[in-house]
mmCIF file of the C-alpha atoms, coordinates in Angstrom:
data_MODEL
# 
_entry.id   MODEL 
# 
loop_
_atom_site.group_PDB 
_atom_site.id 
_atom_site.type_symbol 
_atom_site.label_atom_id 
_atom_site.label_alt_id 
_atom_site.label_comp_id 
_atom_site.label_asym_id 
_atom_site.label_entity_id 
_atom_site.label_seq_id 
_atom_site.pdbx_PDB_ins_code 
_atom_site.Cartn_x 
_atom_site.Cartn_y 
_atom_site.Cartn_z 
_atom_site.occupancy 
_atom_site.B_iso_or_equiv 
_atom_site.pdbx_formal_charge 
_atom_site.auth_seq_id 
_atom_site.auth_comp_id 
_atom_site.auth_asym_id 
_atom_site.auth_atom_id 
_atom_site.pdbx_PDB_model_num 
ATOM 1   C CA . UNK A 1 1   ? -21.323 -12.255 -11.974 1.00 0.00 ? 1   UNK A CA 1 
ATOM 2   C CA . UNK A 1 2   ? -19.890 -13.143 -8.436  1.00 0.00 ? 2   UNK A CA 1 
ATOM 3   C CA . UNK A 1 3   ? -20.360 -10.551 -5.812  1.00 0.00 ? 3   UNK A CA 1 
ATOM 4   C CA . UNK A 1 4   ? -17.072 -10.396 -4.742  1.00 0.00 ? 4   UNK A CA 1 
ATOM 5   C CA . UNK A 1 5   ? -15.267 -10.423 -8.682  1.00 0.00 ? 5   UNK A CA 1 
ATOM 6   C CA . UNK A 1 6   ? -17.379 -7.157  -8.611  1.00 0.00 ? 6   UNK A CA 1 
ATOM 7   C CA . UNK A 1 7   ? -16.189 -5.921  -5.228  1.00 0.00 ? 7   UNK A CA 1 
ATOM 8   C CA . UNK A 1 8   ? -12.276 -6.954  -6.689  1.00 0.00 ? 8   UNK A CA 1 
ATOM 9   C CA . UNK A 1 9   ? -12.805 -4.609  -9.876  1.00 0.00 ? 9   UNK A CA 1 
ATOM 10  C CA . UNK A 1 10  ? -14.297 -1.931  -7.866  1.00 0.00 ? 10  UNK A CA 1 
ATOM 11  C CA . UNK A 1 11  ? -11.399 -2.312  -5.366  1.00 0.00 ? 11  UNK A CA 1 
ATOM 12  C CA . UNK A 1 12  ? -9.072  -2.359  -8.244  1.00 0.00 ? 12  UNK A CA 1 
ATOM 13  C CA . UNK A 1 13  ? -10.627 0.952   -10.005 1.00 0.00 ? 13  UNK A CA 1 
ATOM 14  C CA . UNK A 1 14  ? -10.551 3.465   -7.105  1.00 0.00 ? 14  UNK A CA 1 
ATOM 15  C CA . UNK A 1 15  ? -7.031  2.139   -6.216  1.00 0.00 ? 15  UNK A CA 1 
ATOM 16  C CA . UNK A 1 16  ? -5.484  2.764   -9.893  1.00 0.00 ? 16  UNK A CA 1 
ATOM 17  C CA . UNK A 1 17  ? -7.009  6.248   -10.061 1.00 0.00 ? 17  UNK A CA 1 
ATOM 18  C CA . UNK A 1 18  ? -5.298  6.728   -6.380  1.00 0.00 ? 18  UNK A CA 1 
ATOM 19  C CA . UNK A 1 19  ? -1.876  5.730   -7.527  1.00 0.00 ? 19  UNK A CA 1 
ATOM 20  C CA . UNK A 1 20  ? -2.560  8.079   -10.778 1.00 0.00 ? 20  UNK A CA 1 
ATOM 21  C CA . UNK A 1 21  ? -3.120  11.309  -8.914  1.00 0.00 ? 21  UNK A CA 1 
ATOM 22  C CA . UNK A 1 22  ? -0.690  10.448  -6.226  1.00 0.00 ? 22  UNK A CA 1 
ATOM 23  C CA . UNK A 1 23  ? 2.443   10.330  -8.611  1.00 0.00 ? 23  UNK A CA 1 
ATOM 24  C CA . UNK A 1 24  ? 0.773   13.730  -9.924  1.00 0.00 ? 24  UNK A CA 1 
ATOM 25  C CA . UNK A 1 25  ? 0.468   15.091  -6.125  1.00 0.00 ? 25  UNK A CA 1 
ATOM 26  C CA . UNK A 1 26  ? -2.548  15.937  -6.308  1.00 0.00 ? 26  UNK A CA 1 
ATOM 27  C CA . UNK A 1 27  ? -4.383  15.684  -2.653  1.00 0.00 ? 27  UNK A CA 1 
ATOM 28  C CA . UNK A 1 28  ? -7.666  14.216  -3.361  1.00 0.00 ? 28  UNK A CA 1 
ATOM 29  C CA . UNK A 1 29  ? -6.044  10.864  -4.416  1.00 0.00 ? 29  UNK A CA 1 
ATOM 30  C CA . UNK A 1 30  ? -6.813  10.156  -0.576  1.00 0.00 ? 30  UNK A CA 1 
ATOM 31  C CA . UNK A 1 31  ? -10.355 10.111  -1.583  1.00 0.00 ? 31  UNK A CA 1 
ATOM 32  C CA . UNK A 1 32  ? -9.823  7.439   -3.913  1.00 0.00 ? 32  UNK A CA 1 
ATOM 33  C CA . UNK A 1 33  ? -7.123  5.644   -1.882  1.00 0.00 ? 33  UNK A CA 1 
ATOM 34  C CA . UNK A 1 34  ? -9.799  5.631   0.616   1.00 0.00 ? 34  UNK A CA 1 
ATOM 35  C CA . UNK A 1 35  ? -12.755 3.999   -1.395  1.00 0.00 ? 35  UNK A CA 1 
ATOM 36  C CA . UNK A 1 36  ? -10.321 1.604   -2.890  1.00 0.00 ? 36  UNK A CA 1 
ATOM 37  C CA . UNK A 1 37  ? -8.778  0.244   0.655   1.00 0.00 ? 37  UNK A CA 1 
ATOM 38  C CA . UNK A 1 38  ? -12.396 0.154   2.042   1.00 0.00 ? 38  UNK A CA 1 
ATOM 39  C CA . UNK A 1 39  ? -13.660 -2.495  -0.284  1.00 0.00 ? 39  UNK A CA 1 
ATOM 40  C CA . UNK A 1 40  ? -10.468 -3.701  -0.974  1.00 0.00 ? 40  UNK A CA 1 
ATOM 41  C CA . UNK A 1 41  ? -10.545 -4.639  3.403   1.00 0.00 ? 41  UNK A CA 1 
ATOM 42  C CA . UNK A 1 42  ? -14.345 -6.325  2.600   1.00 0.00 ? 42  UNK A CA 1 
ATOM 43  C CA . UNK A 1 43  ? -12.843 -8.874  -0.399  1.00 0.00 ? 43  UNK A CA 1 
ATOM 44  C CA . UNK A 1 44  ? -9.764  -9.960  1.910   1.00 0.00 ? 44  UNK A CA 1 
ATOM 45  C CA . UNK A 1 45  ? -12.183 -10.423 4.859   1.00 0.00 ? 45  UNK A CA 1 
ATOM 46  C CA . UNK A 1 46  ? -13.568 -13.003 2.510   1.00 0.00 ? 46  UNK A CA 1 
ATOM 47  C CA . UNK A 1 47  ? -10.690 -14.124 1.501   1.00 0.00 ? 47  UNK A CA 1 
ATOM 48  C CA . UNK A 1 48  ? -9.031  -15.070 4.967   1.00 0.00 ? 48  UNK A CA 1 
ATOM 49  C CA . UNK A 1 49  ? -6.545  -12.979 4.580   1.00 0.00 ? 49  UNK A CA 1 
ATOM 50  C CA . UNK A 1 50  ? -6.792  -11.187 7.731   1.00 0.00 ? 50  UNK A CA 1 
ATOM 51  C CA . UNK A 1 51  ? -3.760  -9.429  7.490   1.00 0.00 ? 51  UNK A CA 1 
ATOM 52  C CA . UNK A 1 52  ? -4.526  -7.721  4.497   1.00 0.00 ? 52  UNK A CA 1 
ATOM 53  C CA . UNK A 1 53  ? -8.238  -7.003  6.097   1.00 0.00 ? 53  UNK A CA 1 
ATOM 54  C CA . UNK A 1 54  ? -6.372  -4.550  8.420   1.00 0.00 ? 54  UNK A CA 1 
ATOM 55  C CA . UNK A 1 55  ? -4.117  -3.221  6.032   1.00 0.00 ? 55  UNK A CA 1 
ATOM 56  C CA . UNK A 1 56  ? -6.827  -2.007  4.046   1.00 0.00 ? 56  UNK A CA 1 
ATOM 57  C CA . UNK A 1 57  ? -8.641  -0.499  6.772   1.00 0.00 ? 57  UNK A CA 1 
ATOM 58  C CA . UNK A 1 58  ? -5.136  0.777   8.064   1.00 0.00 ? 58  UNK A CA 1 
ATOM 59  C CA . UNK A 1 59  ? -4.934  2.156   4.621   1.00 0.00 ? 59  UNK A CA 1 
ATOM 60  C CA . UNK A 1 60  ? -8.355  3.349   4.517   1.00 0.00 ? 60  UNK A CA 1 
ATOM 61  C CA . UNK A 1 61  ? -7.820  5.644   7.819   1.00 0.00 ? 61  UNK A CA 1 
ATOM 62  C CA . UNK A 1 62  ? -4.168  6.589   6.638   1.00 0.00 ? 62  UNK A CA 1 
ATOM 63  C CA . UNK A 1 63  ? -6.192  8.286   3.437   1.00 0.00 ? 63  UNK A CA 1 
ATOM 64  C CA . UNK A 1 64  ? -7.841  10.248  5.775   1.00 0.00 ? 64  UNK A CA 1 
ATOM 65  C CA . UNK A 1 65  ? -4.764  11.092  7.628   1.00 0.00 ? 65  UNK A CA 1 
ATOM 66  C CA . UNK A 1 66  ? -3.274  11.778  4.168   1.00 0.00 ? 66  UNK A CA 1 
ATOM 67  C CA . UNK A 1 67  ? -5.722  14.191  3.113   1.00 0.00 ? 67  UNK A CA 1 
ATOM 68  C CA . UNK A 1 68  ? -5.507  15.749  6.230   1.00 0.00 ? 68  UNK A CA 1 
ATOM 69  C CA . UNK A 1 69  ? -1.671  16.811  6.276   1.00 0.00 ? 69  UNK A CA 1 
ATOM 70  C CA . UNK A 1 70  ? -2.112  17.392  1.992   1.00 0.00 ? 70  UNK A CA 1 
ATOM 71  C CA . UNK A 1 71  ? -4.883  20.081  2.742   1.00 0.00 ? 71  UNK A CA 1 
ATOM 72  C CA . UNK A 1 72  ? -3.006  21.550  6.122   1.00 0.00 ? 72  UNK A CA 1 
ATOM 73  C CA . UNK A 1 73  ? 0.371   21.583  5.321   1.00 0.00 ? 73  UNK A CA 1 
ATOM 74  C CA . UNK A 1 74  ? 1.536   23.984  2.573   1.00 0.00 ? 74  UNK A CA 1 
ATOM 75  C CA . UNK A 1 75  ? 2.542   22.582  -0.252  1.00 0.00 ? 75  UNK A CA 1 
ATOM 76  C CA . UNK A 1 76  ? 6.408   24.366  -0.075  1.00 0.00 ? 76  UNK A CA 1 
ATOM 77  C CA . UNK A 1 77  ? 6.540   22.475  3.069   1.00 0.00 ? 77  UNK A CA 1 
ATOM 78  C CA . UNK A 1 78  ? 5.301   19.106  2.087   1.00 0.00 ? 78  UNK A CA 1 
ATOM 79  C CA . UNK A 1 79  ? 8.181   18.732  -0.462  1.00 0.00 ? 79  UNK A CA 1 
ATOM 80  C CA . UNK A 1 80  ? 10.024  15.194  -1.435  1.00 0.00 ? 80  UNK A CA 1 
ATOM 81  C CA . UNK A 1 81  ? 12.328  14.512  0.585   1.00 0.00 ? 81  UNK A CA 1 
ATOM 82  C CA . UNK A 1 82  ? 15.727  11.741  1.012   1.00 0.00 ? 82  UNK A CA 1 
ATOM 83  C CA . UNK A 1 83  ? 16.549  9.722   3.962   1.00 0.00 ? 83  UNK A CA 1 
ATOM 84  C CA . UNK A 1 84  ? 19.347  8.474   5.162   1.00 0.00 ? 84  UNK A CA 1 
ATOM 85  C CA . UNK A 1 85  ? 20.697  4.962   4.062   1.00 0.00 ? 85  UNK A CA 1 
ATOM 86  C CA . UNK A 1 86  ? 21.180  3.601   7.496   1.00 0.00 ? 86  UNK A CA 1 
ATOM 87  C CA . UNK A 1 87  ? 17.300  5.041   8.397   1.00 0.00 ? 87  UNK A CA 1 
ATOM 88  C CA . UNK A 1 88  ? 16.483  2.643   5.734   1.00 0.00 ? 88  UNK A CA 1 
ATOM 89  C CA . UNK A 1 89  ? 18.635  -0.537  7.103   1.00 0.00 ? 89  UNK A CA 1 
ATOM 90  C CA . UNK A 1 90  ? 16.618  0.221   10.739  1.00 0.00 ? 90  UNK A CA 1 
ATOM 91  C CA . UNK A 1 91  ? 12.929  0.439   8.804   1.00 0.00 ? 91  UNK A CA 1 
ATOM 92  C CA . UNK A 1 92  ? 14.007  -3.072  7.079   1.00 0.00 ? 92  UNK A CA 1 
ATOM 93  C CA . UNK A 1 93  ? 15.123  -4.787  10.179  1.00 0.00 ? 93  UNK A CA 1 
ATOM 94  C CA . UNK A 1 94  ? 11.912  -3.625  12.155  1.00 0.00 ? 94  UNK A CA 1 
ATOM 95  C CA . UNK A 1 95  ? 9.459   -4.410  9.407   1.00 0.00 ? 95  UNK A CA 1 
ATOM 96  C CA . UNK A 1 96  ? 11.191  -8.134  9.395   1.00 0.00 ? 96  UNK A CA 1 
ATOM 97  C CA . UNK A 1 97  ? 10.535  -8.328  13.395  1.00 0.00 ? 97  UNK A CA 1 
ATOM 98  C CA . UNK A 1 98  ? 7.627   -7.002  13.114  1.00 0.00 ? 98  UNK A CA 1 
ATOM 99  C CA . UNK A 1 99  ? 6.194   -9.417  10.252  1.00 0.00 ? 99  UNK A CA 1 
ATOM 100 C CA . UNK A 1 100 ? 7.468   -12.131 12.107  1.00 0.00 ? 100 UNK A CA 1 
ATOM 101 C CA . UNK A 1 101 ? 5.036   -10.965 14.794  1.00 0.00 ? 101 UNK A CA 1 
ATOM 102 C CA . UNK A 1 102 ? 2.092   -10.501 13.424  1.00 0.00 ? 102 UNK A CA 1 
ATOM 103 C CA . UNK A 1 103 ? 2.414   -13.880 11.192  1.00 0.00 ? 103 UNK A CA 1 
ATOM 104 C CA . UNK A 1 104 ? 2.612   -15.665 14.620  1.00 0.00 ? 104 UNK A CA 1 
ATOM 105 C CA . UNK A 1 105 ? -0.767  -13.992 15.817  1.00 0.00 ? 105 UNK A CA 1 
ATOM 106 C CA . UNK A 1 106 ? -2.290  -14.564 12.767  1.00 0.00 ? 106 UNK A CA 1 
ATOM 107 C CA . UNK A 1 107 ? -1.341  -18.234 13.260  1.00 0.00 ? 107 UNK A CA 1 
ATOM 108 C CA . UNK A 1 108 ? -3.523  -18.126 16.151  1.00 0.00 ? 108 UNK A CA 1 
ATOM 109 C CA . UNK A 1 109 ? -6.358  -17.278 13.784  1.00 0.00 ? 109 UNK A CA 1 
ATOM 110 C CA . UNK A 1 110 ? -8.282  -19.194 10.932  1.00 0.00 ? 110 UNK A CA 1 
ATOM 111 C CA . UNK A 1 111 ? -6.195  -16.873 8.453   1.00 0.00 ? 111 UNK A CA 1 
ATOM 112 C CA . UNK A 1 112 ? -4.444  -17.986 5.574   1.00 0.00 ? 112 UNK A CA 1 
ATOM 113 C CA . UNK A 1 113 ? -0.416  -17.691 4.080   1.00 0.00 ? 113 UNK A CA 1 
ATOM 114 C CA . UNK A 1 114 ? -0.137  -15.992 8.197   1.00 0.00 ? 114 UNK A CA 1 
ATOM 115 C CA . UNK A 1 115 ? 3.600   -14.777 7.305   1.00 0.00 ? 115 UNK A CA 1 
ATOM 116 C CA . UNK A 1 116 ? 3.104   -14.146 3.896   1.00 0.00 ? 116 UNK A CA 1 
ATOM 117 C CA . UNK A 1 117 ? 0.276   -12.335 4.642   1.00 0.00 ? 117 UNK A CA 1 
ATOM 118 C CA . UNK A 1 118 ? 1.963   -10.066 7.548   1.00 0.00 ? 118 UNK A CA 1 
ATOM 119 C CA . UNK A 1 119 ? 5.145   -9.381  5.649   1.00 0.00 ? 119 UNK A CA 1 
ATOM 120 C CA . UNK A 1 120 ? 2.968   -7.192  3.169   1.00 0.00 ? 120 UNK A CA 1 
ATOM 121 C CA . UNK A 1 121 ? 0.976   -5.781  5.483   1.00 0.00 ? 121 UNK A CA 1 
ATOM 122 C CA . UNK A 1 122 ? 3.688   -4.694  7.876   1.00 0.00 ? 122 UNK A CA 1 
ATOM 123 C CA . UNK A 1 123 ? 5.781   -3.039  4.778   1.00 0.00 ? 123 UNK A CA 1 
ATOM 124 C CA . UNK A 1 124 ? 2.636   -1.545  3.727   1.00 0.00 ? 124 UNK A CA 1 
ATOM 125 C CA . UNK A 1 125 ? 2.387   0.205   7.064   1.00 0.00 ? 125 UNK A CA 1 
ATOM 126 C CA . UNK A 1 126 ? 5.448   1.274   6.794   1.00 0.00 ? 126 UNK A CA 1 
ATOM 127 C CA . UNK A 1 127 ? 5.335   2.346   2.861   1.00 0.00 ? 127 UNK A CA 1 
ATOM 128 C CA . UNK A 1 128 ? 2.151   4.317   3.951   1.00 0.00 ? 128 UNK A CA 1 
ATOM 129 C CA . UNK A 1 129 ? 4.298   6.610   6.660   1.00 0.00 ? 129 UNK A CA 1 
ATOM 130 C CA . UNK A 1 130 ? 6.998   7.200   3.993   1.00 0.00 ? 130 UNK A CA 1 
ATOM 131 C CA . UNK A 1 131 ? 4.213   8.268   1.189   1.00 0.00 ? 131 UNK A CA 1 
ATOM 132 C CA . UNK A 1 132 ? 2.442   10.744  3.553   1.00 0.00 ? 132 UNK A CA 1 
ATOM 133 C CA . UNK A 1 133 ? 5.277   12.797  4.038   1.00 0.00 ? 133 UNK A CA 1 
ATOM 134 C CA . UNK A 1 134 ? 7.110   12.252  0.541   1.00 0.00 ? 134 UNK A CA 1 
ATOM 135 C CA . UNK A 1 135 ? 10.036  10.242  1.264   1.00 0.00 ? 135 UNK A CA 1 
ATOM 136 C CA . UNK A 1 136 ? 11.139  8.972   -2.269  1.00 0.00 ? 136 UNK A CA 1 
ATOM 137 C CA . UNK A 1 137 ? 12.199  6.123   -0.550  1.00 0.00 ? 137 UNK A CA 1 
ATOM 138 C CA . UNK A 1 138 ? 8.382   4.964   -0.359  1.00 0.00 ? 138 UNK A CA 1 
ATOM 139 C CA . UNK A 1 139 ? 8.341   4.442   -4.289  1.00 0.00 ? 139 UNK A CA 1 
ATOM 140 C CA . UNK A 1 140 ? 11.461  1.864   -3.824  1.00 0.00 ? 140 UNK A CA 1 
ATOM 141 C CA . UNK A 1 141 ? 9.319   0.201   -0.613  1.00 0.00 ? 141 UNK A CA 1 
ATOM 142 C CA . UNK A 1 142 ? 6.199   0.088   -3.134  1.00 0.00 ? 142 UNK A CA 1 
ATOM 143 C CA . UNK A 1 143 ? 7.931   -1.226  -5.827  1.00 0.00 ? 143 UNK A CA 1 
ATOM 144 C CA . UNK A 1 144 ? 8.999   -4.364  -3.843  1.00 0.00 ? 144 UNK A CA 1 
ATOM 145 C CA . UNK A 1 145 ? 5.703   -4.696  -1.676  1.00 0.00 ? 145 UNK A CA 1 
ATOM 146 C CA . UNK A 1 146 ? 3.932   -4.528  -5.473  1.00 0.00 ? 146 UNK A CA 1 
ATOM 147 C CA . UNK A 1 147 ? 6.116   -7.104  -6.719  1.00 0.00 ? 147 UNK A CA 1 
ATOM 148 C CA . UNK A 1 148 ? 5.645   -9.498  -3.952  1.00 0.00 ? 148 UNK A CA 1 
ATOM 149 C CA . UNK A 1 149 ? 1.909   -9.116  -3.978  1.00 0.00 ? 149 UNK A CA 1 
ATOM 150 C CA . UNK A 1 150 ? 1.419   -10.347 -7.357  1.00 0.00 ? 150 UNK A CA 1 
ATOM 151 C CA . UNK A 1 151 ? 2.724   -13.491 -6.161  1.00 0.00 ? 151 UNK A CA 1 
ATOM 152 C CA . UNK A 1 152 ? 0.135   -13.437 -3.015  1.00 0.00 ? 152 UNK A CA 1 
ATOM 153 C CA . UNK A 1 153 ? -2.822  -12.109 -4.928  1.00 0.00 ? 153 UNK A CA 1 
ATOM 154 C CA . UNK A 1 154 ? -2.491  -14.721 -7.432  1.00 0.00 ? 154 UNK A CA 1 
ATOM 155 C CA . UNK A 1 155 ? -1.703  -17.799 -4.988  1.00 0.00 ? 155 UNK A CA 1 
ATOM 156 C CA . UNK A 1 156 ? -4.932  -16.484 -3.296  1.00 0.00 ? 156 UNK A CA 1 
ATOM 157 C CA . UNK A 1 157 ? -6.863  -16.323 -6.649  1.00 0.00 ? 157 UNK A CA 1 
ATOM 158 C CA . UNK A 1 158 ? -7.345  -12.492 -6.361  1.00 0.00 ? 158 UNK A CA 1 
ATOM 159 C CA . UNK A 1 159 ? -6.598  -12.487 -10.364 1.00 0.00 ? 159 UNK A CA 1 
ATOM 160 C CA . UNK A 1 160 ? -7.538  -9.140  -10.893 1.00 0.00 ? 160 UNK A CA 1 
ATOM 161 C CA . UNK A 1 161 ? -6.147  -7.411  -7.553  1.00 0.00 ? 161 UNK A CA 1 
ATOM 162 C CA . UNK A 1 162 ? -2.561  -9.458  -9.226  1.00 0.00 ? 162 UNK A CA 1 
ATOM 163 C CA . UNK A 1 163 ? -2.965  -7.669  -12.410 1.00 0.00 ? 163 UNK A CA 1 
ATOM 164 C CA . UNK A 1 164 ? -3.429  -4.230  -10.231 1.00 0.00 ? 164 UNK A CA 1 
ATOM 165 C CA . UNK A 1 165 ? -0.288  -4.553  -8.386  1.00 0.00 ? 165 UNK A CA 1 
ATOM 166 C CA . UNK A 1 166 ? 1.031   -5.715  -11.480 1.00 0.00 ? 166 UNK A CA 1 
ATOM 167 C CA . UNK A 1 167 ? -0.080  -2.124  -12.890 1.00 0.00 ? 167 UNK A CA 1 
ATOM 168 C CA . UNK A 1 168 ? 1.133   -0.387  -9.697  1.00 0.00 ? 168 UNK A CA 1 
ATOM 169 C CA . UNK A 1 169 ? 4.192   -1.967  -9.969  1.00 0.00 ? 169 UNK A CA 1 
ATOM 170 C CA . UNK A 1 170 ? 4.725   -0.497  -12.976 1.00 0.00 ? 170 UNK A CA 1 
ATOM 171 C CA . UNK A 1 171 ? 3.097   2.604   -11.701 1.00 0.00 ? 171 UNK A CA 1 
ATOM 172 C CA . UNK A 1 172 ? 6.141   2.838   -8.505  1.00 0.00 ? 172 UNK A CA 1 
ATOM 173 C CA . UNK A 1 173 ? 8.504   2.669   -11.166 1.00 0.00 ? 173 UNK A CA 1 
ATOM 174 C CA . UNK A 1 174 ? 7.314   5.965   -13.174 1.00 0.00 ? 174 UNK A CA 1 
ATOM 175 C CA . UNK A 1 175 ? 6.226   7.460   -9.837  1.00 0.00 ? 175 UNK A CA 1 
ATOM 176 C CA . UNK A 1 176 ? 9.786   7.285   -8.063  1.00 0.00 ? 176 UNK A CA 1 
ATOM 177 C CA . UNK A 1 177 ? 12.022  8.597   -11.406 1.00 0.00 ? 177 UNK A CA 1 
ATOM 178 C CA . UNK A 1 178 ? 9.420   11.506  -11.697 1.00 0.00 ? 178 UNK A CA 1 
ATOM 179 C CA . UNK A 1 179 ? 9.749   12.197  -8.208  1.00 0.00 ? 179 UNK A CA 1 
ATOM 180 C CA . UNK A 1 180 ? 13.428  12.024  -8.320  1.00 0.00 ? 180 UNK A CA 1 
ATOM 181 C CA . UNK A 1 181 ? 13.425  14.388  -11.451 1.00 0.00 ? 181 UNK A CA 1 
ATOM 182 C CA . UNK A 1 182 ? 11.758  16.819  -9.056  1.00 0.00 ? 182 UNK A CA 1 
ATOM 183 C CA . UNK A 1 183 ? 13.611  16.054  -6.181  1.00 0.00 ? 183 UNK A CA 1 
ATOM 184 C CA . UNK A 1 184 ? 17.199  16.849  -8.402  1.00 0.00 ? 184 UNK A CA 1 
# 
């Protein structure tokens, strides 16, 4: 079996476990996220998706940070919360500008699909910060990012990761409604 395919399956498995435990707000979700992210970073590097590589390395570090935050803060203090629409609008504008900048920088390397890759990377970073602090809107960002990533991974022939993103999309919709019900 192809080594990269095995790596893709390993990353897929850990990442699915991450999101399932995350929906249930189980703090050990972050350990699975770290393992899935590190294996994913190696996979993306080998497929010349450098922004995604950086994103998955970032996810691994954020997994450590998420585990730290979720262990440190009392569960009563780390509740699901809303964010103002004006803040979401500002976040989206910032994300688009940062995506253009990162796409431009990655274009200086031998990277593939630089602007497409940069868009999912920047918004993945944004959504990660929102999810660590349990903002409900993080799920909406993830729904859009995951749908976009299905296409990106499919054109890069990362079929298991495209399937992962399809599953993530469904789980993100489910997670959104689970968290929304807890909020109201």
